[in-house]
C-alpha positions, 0 to 999 in steps of 0.5 A: 222429321225433316232431318229424317227426310233429308236422310232419306233424300241423300241416301235414296235418292242422291248417293249410289247405292250397292251394286250387289244389293241393287242386283238383289233387289232387281232380281226380285223385282224381275221375279215380280215381274214374272208373276205379273206377266209370265215373262222375263226382264227383257229390252232388246226384243223391243229394240229388234222391234224399235228397229223394224219399225225405223226401217218400215219408215223408209219402205221396207217391208218387214213381213218378208223376214221371219225374224220381224215376224217372229218377234211381232210388230203390231201396234206400236211402243206406246200400244206395247207393254214391252214398249212402255217397261223400256221407254220406263226404263230411259225415265227412270234413269233420267229421273235418277241422274236429275235426282243425283245431279249426274247429268251433264253432256260429255262426248266421247275421250277419243276417236277410237272410244267413238270406234269401240261404241260403235262396232261393240254396240253392233256385236252385242245387238246383233249377238243378244238376237242371234240367240234371243236374249241378253244378259237379261232375258237369257242371263240374269232373269234367264238362269232362274227359268231352268231352261238349259239353254240360259246355262249355255248363253251364260257360258259363252258370255263369260267367254266372250267377256274374258276374250274382250279383256284381253283385245281391251289390253292392246295398246291402241285401245289403252285410254291416252291421258295427258298431264298438264301443270296447273297454275296457282293462279286464277280462281279456279272451278266455280261451283253452282250451288243451285245446279243440284237443286235445278236438276231435282226439279227437273227430275220431280217435274218429269216423275210428275208428268210420268205418274199423270201418264200413269193415271191416263194409262189406267184410267183408258185400258181395262182391268189387269187380266193376263189374256189382255195385254193391252191391260198390261200398259200401266204396269209395264210403265211401272216395273219399267221406271223402277228398273230404270231407277234401280240401274242407275242408283246401284250404277248397274251394268251387267259388263262389270260382273265378270269384266272388273272381276277378270282385269281387277279382281273385284267381284261385288257385281258378280255376287249380288248377280248371283246372289239374286239369281239364287233367291230368284230360282226359289221365287220362280220355282214356286209359280211355276208350281202353281201353273206359271211357265216360262220360255224354253229355247234350243241349245244351238250354235247360235245361242253360243255363237251370239252369246260370245258376240255379245259378252264380247260386244258389251266390253269392247262398247263398255256397257249392255243393255242397262249400262248404256241406259243409264249412262246415256241418261247422265248425257254420256254421248259414248253411250248414245253411240252405243245405243244406236249401234245396239238397235242397228244390230239387232236390225243386221240379224232381223234381216240377214237371219233367214240366210243362216242355215238351220243346222245352226240356228235348231237344237233340243230343248230342255227344261230342268223341271220337266225332264229331270223332275221338280225337286231334281230340276231345282237342286240342278239349278241352284247346285249349278249357281253355287258353283258358278259362286265358288268359281268366282270365289276361287278366281278371286283368290287366285287374282290376287294371289298371283299379283302379291307373287308378282309384287313379291 
């Protein structure tokens, strides 16, 4: 029995999970999330609210800005279920990092990396909100919801990622390493054997405190009902914890889906994302046949431009919303900077949104199930996803064929 518990601890709590399988699990969990909340898994919308509330502390009247009115700043992060989802993600990622003994304060490697964190974070935050969604709402949980704008977002996000991989190869952004000769004398690295046990206990303590908070939320809120958003609070915290834990253990960063494919020919993350989205498409389809509705946004220049800036920004910064969340929880200061810059980017977009011409923001709305019919819409969406997978396989094959040709 003790041996089985030890194996379980090592396999599921301490060691990293396969990223592809973690992606599939996240897609299924996000579909269940939609079943409860009637909306997709999203984080930048709530980040925008946090940015607006921070500006209000300095006297800004957010009611004068249409974007803040659209995002609805009522309540606070502790009284909005979206706020608890985001808080839960931080807590889940921190617990996972502590249990795996991965928490260590680490400074950025260089000044240029700090600049990349700031610029990339600003671009990704700005772009996500210009497109009204990030890699979660407009890509990973977006593509299964049959709104054609999510495919526009996906295409231009990939183009932005591709462009950033090319810029990242410029000499100024290449990592600078120095080889140092190690002496044979001295004690070397002293391993603190008790550190892992201490960190596991810290993580367990945070989990227990979070569960106490969860019990309090269940005791003080109304029973769950779709018509009363305040009843969503306990479930918001639960899903946030799960999301945060899974992205940390699976090292899920959507930046790596296409960046690693373009740079190294690795398709594990991308395949997992698309396998997960295919499964999620069928789950969402069944829910929609039973009366559920999902968001539909306009096909517009704003979506294309926002997606491109977002894709470029996440690669330039080194991580998307999921990536910087769990890496910041691990103590990496670089990604803490990315996170702060991300918040700032959402605020810059919100403050400047009213100055953007309507012709950039407007366009037709196309929902595949409504405009083409249920089964044809399903076939179209699944067909697009399968085509995407085929392109990933083809790119990987071409990548290594070209590499072998160069080496030969």
